[in-house]
Residue, then its C-alpha position, 0 to 999 in steps of 0.5 A: m475075724k475069728i477069735l479064740a478066747i481064753e478065760t482062767s481068772a477064777k475057779a472055772a475055765s472057759v474057751c470060745l471061738c467067735e467070728d466077730e460078734f457071733l459066738i460059734a462055740q464055747s466050752y466051760q468047765n468048773s470041775g475042780l481040776t486045775h486050769s493047767q490040766t483043762i485049758l489046752p485040751m479044751c482049746t483043742a477039742l473046741l476047735d476040732g468040734c468046729g472043724v477049725k484049725m489053729s491056723d484059721v484063727d486070726l486073734i488069740a485073746c486072754a483075760a489078763g487080770p485082775g484075778s487069780f495069780t496062778g489062773l491068770r499065769i496059766g491062761l496067759s502062758t497058754a495064749k502066748g504058746l499058741a500065738w508064738s508057735l503060729e505067729k498069731p497076734c494076740c491081746g490081753v483084756s481086762t477081766l472086769e471089762a470082759m465081765a461087763w460085756q456079759a451084761a452089756h445088753i442091759p442098758g444102765p450102769i454096771i458094777c463089776a466086782m471080784d472078791a479081793r478079800r478084807n472087804q475089798v473088791y477088784n472093781a471097774c464101773f461101766s455104763s451100757d446103752g444096750e449095745s456098747l460099753t462106756r468105761l466110768t472108772e479104771d480097774r482098781a482094788i477098792a474097799l467096799s465102803d469107798l466104792f459105795e461112797e463113790i456111787t452117789e446114785k444108788k439105784g439101777h446098777i447091775v452087779v456082775g462078777d464072782g464078787a457080785e453077791l458080796c457087793y450086792n449084800y454090802g450095798r443093800k445094807l446101805g439102801a442101794e437099789l442093786k440088781l444081781a445079773p442072772p448067774h449065766f450072765r454074772f460070772q467070767s466067760a471066754w465070750g466076754v473076753a472075745r467081745a472085749a478083744l474085738v473092741q481092741a482089735k478094731t482100734g489096733a490095740i493088739t500085740d504079739a506073744e512077747g507083748l502079752n502081759a498080766n495086770y494083777i492090780r496089786l502084788s500077790q500075798a507072797e510078794r507083799e510079805r517079801m516087800e514087808r520083810i525087805h522094809k523091816m530089814k532096812g528099818e523103814 
């Protein structure tokens, strides 16, 4: 199965082409340009460089959240557009699960963390046997204090994600024995998205362009402020 995967959940953008578990090519860009400027040209250039046509792709995968609201929307819109125009199946995968796949070759517990501000992280925890992942928690927004109260065995955890250093520094102050994944395994990448998508494809958990949706975990700041204004107007 050929999978074209898109990752736009944070500052960097990446796309990759995989044949099942084999990575054919990956393109990564952290140039400061917006994802709307880079992601579609990256997809086109990657496929052209591999001599692969979009019609040869079997599945289009995309990071569906959590992450940057704008970034996720751009990635999802790109995946939807490609899937719709070519009538291709697609799937949205957890950004956190995709990050866990980056370190899945290392046996042990994995903490995935993205900075959610105010001493909170978007988080999910997994365990790896060196080949596959077992999910230990759902994707959630959680205070760092609550996360480390929950983790009773405070050693042997690999920390990944763009919130990894925040999580690592907080945990170390509490005496937790954590390991930061190396930078090339730590951050979001399209390969992790493709790997998570392959698992979904094997279980039949794929959809079409219409069914591809984001999972933001929580409302954006603008939406939260709007809800607060509505509650105030109602006197709640």
